[in-house]
C-alpha angles and dihedrals in degrees: 000000000000129000114297113235128200125214118260097263090054090050090054090049091051090049092052092048089049093051093047093047091050091053093046099045119015090173096061109111111206115146128237094231124056120173122244111278095049119117095261133016124176134176103199099173142348110315094342118117130198130186127188120205124166090343098303136092136173137181124268126200112287111264095028131110137191128238132173113232116185092334091313126112116236120190111193141160116273090246092071110072141169096037113198126173112241102166148000136196145165094288105032154344126253127212130185116229141172115245102218092198096058101020089231126132111241139184118235118198119200109198117228110248094323092187099042091111142348089267093053091046092050091049091049091048092050093049092047094050093044094050092046090051097048112100105158128116094230095048126070112250139192120268097175142345124200147160130205092211114110102211142013090257089062096035106130108133142031136180134219119211118204137164113284111238105180105226143002133242094255092058092042094054090054091053102046147006107252120233121238091252093052092049091051093050096044094049089046091056091046092055091048088054091050088077080080118056119260148159105230135210131134094262090058092057111086119201132190130203091271091060090250112151130207127183112230146173107066096172090115100028113130137176124272116280094010137107100327117144135190090265100059096083123046108263099247091055100043123121111239091243089059093049095060098021085231102154144003111296124238129185089269086085083080092051088058090051091050088052090053093048092046091050090050090052090050097046100030091235137063115279098211108036105169122175093217136001095277093045087049089056090049091052090050093050092050084070104030098036126231114312116261120248088249091058095042090055089063093062118110097201114081091199089055090050091051092047094050092049091051093057120103117247113280122188122223113251124225106247090208087063093045090050096034096154096044129103105272090227090058090051089051088057091052091049090058092048102043098065116129093216107074090204090062095042117104118262119227091259092050092048093050090055092058116111093246091076099041094106095058101029119123105170092191089064094051093091126172117243118242112259114270118221105231097177095098091050089069096047118113113217141157122264094256090048091057089049096044097034106166099180117080119338108329131174091272093056093044093050094038097226 
């Protein structure tokens, strides 16, 4: 169906309503362009759109339109069509869309009230900067970022555009038993992506139909040895040092998470399925055994030391027995990942060099990510300062408003 057009007298009426509404309520945010199927569409003059909703209407950026998605208003550039909600979370909603310029399917994320508070604004700023920084084939990156708001005074929402992947590893594992070859390739890609910091769980690993994997969701990503807590990573995939906050964290917390995900792909179920954080630790030690006194002495937390000492003796299990039907080379990878002492655990580079990944390995593609400046992430500022940030590359500069 083409664009609906009103006769000239209706156009004049719409214009008068628009002018009156603008005088009465300058803060009302109703876009100029509403797609066919909305309650009222008018084309008052060449290229200029008006929409009237509840007696008020305001301009939107030229080349944008408005669409309701699951009772939420989305205001996006004309190039992005066929919006369909594909996911929602605590901090935002994601729609798939067709980019009419490139012909590619993309994912558009609308952040949930990014300027509701200083905390929300800081989180939005961190996610925007991280995504803009990421340039690695195993990590989701930013294709575009936009806002329909015309000025900082009306700056309420912005949107992030990323490649559309189709599914995530958590959903894929529920649908099918993964072959040995797929497991090798997926874990190889995870380890390549670990050269960038992450918080890993199956739901944060996006996969397309070609079995290409990208790590996503950096809303809570933080630098090594910083403000991580036991609630950043989903419990079943947490490294033991995160569960009890018992020592400084290194990037080998992610190696533990990769081991948990790999074990789940091999077995078809989570390996460590604790009901709470203490039960999680017990499940881990049923496999790893109780920590040695030498290791316990390294712990910073006195409460953690006391808890470890109170545990009954638990013997370490042979992983080749636990995974008796699994490729021995795969089990050797898990042995290097499931070490209680983070200092002894394999790094991403060491894990990639293991024989299990030889078939897929292309060292020239295992590039290091460019350093990310975390200093601004730890800055405390007012809500307007986050919006109007003048130092460095703030939201205003990135969105060009």
